[in-house]
N, C-alpha and C positions, 0 to 999 in steps of 0.2 A: 150831117150828110150821111145816106146810107150808101154803102161802097158795093154790096152785091143784092140781089133782088129779095124781098121777105121771103118767100119761097125754099127758096135757095140758103138763106140764114138760118130758117126754122129748121131747113135737114141739118146743117151744118151741126148745130146747136143740139139736133138730137142724137146724130152722131157721136160728138163728145162725151154724151153721157155713158157711153156705152166703154166696159172696162179695156185698158189698150189703145184706144183711139183717142191722139189727143188732137188740139186744134188744125195743125198741118194736114194730119192725116183725112180727119174729117172732110177739110177742103175739098181734098186730092178725091177724096171717094166722092162726093157730092157734085163734081164736075164730070168725072168721069162717069155716073148716072144719068147727067144732063145730055151726054153726048150719046150714049149705049141707046141700040136699037130698043124701040119701046117694048117688044115681046119680052126680054132679059130684064128691065124694070118691073113689068108687070109678073114675071116668074118670081123675080126677089119679092116685090109685094107680095104677091098669093103665099109664097113660103113664110115670110114673118107672120100674116096673117094667122094661117093655119096651125102655129104653136099655139095659141090662145083658145082653139076651139077642136085639137086632137091629140093632143100630149095630156096624159094621167098621171098621177103618180102609182105603182106597182103596189097593191093593198099589201103583199107579201113582204118585198124588200126597198120600196121605198123610193126603186128608182125610176126615172122618167120612161115613158113607154107608150103606145098608140093602145096595146091590147093589156087587160089586169087579167090575170097576172103578167108579166114582163116575159121574152121569149126564153131569156134565162133562168127564170124561176121555173118555167113548165118544161126546160130540157130534162128529157129522164137519165142522160148520160151525165150529168153534173155530181158530183160528191156532196150528197147531203150530208155529211157529218162535218163539213168544216164550213166555217161562215167568214168573209172576209169585212171587214168593216171600213168602209171610207168615207172622207169627207163629205164629196159631192159627186152628182154624175158623170164628170169628166175623168175622176178616178178610176172610174168603172172601164171607162172607154181605154184609159193607160193602160191598165193591166190585161184588160183581154186582149189589147194588141200583143202582147208579149207570148199569147199562146201556154204560157207554163202555169198557169193557175187554172183548174177546172171545178171547183166549188162552188159556192153560192154568195151572195152579196149582200149587204145591208148598208145601204145611203145615209148618212146623218142628216145632210144639209146643212154644215158649218161644223163649228167647232166652239167650243169653250172658251168666251174671251170676255173677261170682265169689263176691260176698258170699252167696249164696243155694247158692253150690257147685254151679253148675250151667256145664258146660264144655260144648265144640262136639261131645264124645262122647256128653252127653245129649241131643242134637236130631238132626233126622232130613235129617241134613247129607251122610251117606253116601250115603241114596238119593238125594238130590239130584245130586251128582256123578256117580252111575252112571245116572240119566236123562239128565245132560248130555252123558253120553259115547256113548248110545245111540239117543237120539233126534236131529231134526234141529234143536236150539234154535242159532238165532243171536242171541237176547237173554235175559239175565236182569234183569227186573225186582225191582229187593228194595225191597219194601214192608214194611218191619219201621218199628213204632212209632217217631216221632222224640225219642225220648227217650237217655238215656246206655245201657242195655243195647241197645235197638234200634242205635244208630248205631255201636256196638260189633260186633254181629251182623252189620251190614252191611258195615262194611271186612273183618271177616274173610272174608266171602263175597266179597267184589270180588278180595281176595286169591287166595283159590283159585280162583276161575272165571277170572282174566285169563289165568293161564298157558295155558288152552285156547284162547283167540284169541275167546272169545265175547261179546259187548258185556254189558257190566254198565252198568245203569241206577237210578237211583233216585227213587223219587217225588219231584217237585217241591214247595218248600216250600209252603204255602198251608196245611199242617195245622200245629195248634199244638204247639210244642216241650211234650214230656211229658205229650202227649194221645196218646189210645187209637183207633185206626182204627175202631172199633166204634161209638164215639159221634159220629163226622164226619159232616156232611150230606152229603146226596146232592152239592150243587154243587160243596163243599171239594174232595171226593175227586173229583169230576169233573175239575176243574183240575189237581189235582195229580197226574192219571194223565197227562193232555194235556202237562203241562209237565215230565216226568220228562227227568232228565237223567243225562249220564255222571258216574259215582264216582271 
């Protein structure tokens, strides 16, 4: 016997596939949307649909954007000599919120994780190396998460980049080990940026 109507159950199932949304949260969201004004539901639906049609990768930094190159890469006030390498686009958002960093970014879209079958060839490392050769970069700040996969990725990048003579730095401790940048508060991230060190 089916407890909820099939369209509601399909929505609940779809929502549970999102990160951080369990069955209870998905059910609450589904029933909220069922009672919400039609305009609000249509606005949400349009916003989700627009993600697939209007978002592209910046050809320079690999961040998500609506224009290529992105607004950060196009900003003439940015320091073109320092490049911050992050795992995901959310990490760019977290660092930008601090206001403490004015250089450029490069988004890897993941980390080296042999358990999940993710190797260096699955990340945007080739485009990072191409940028490092073509642009006047004097420092690469590796801002991967302070967990096992983030540390392994940082060490791999440091080995690759050091051969070119560029300074390779890492965010200072202050970020909790095993944590994610997107959940760090602005003060912790600001201090970590100021206290970065050579790898």
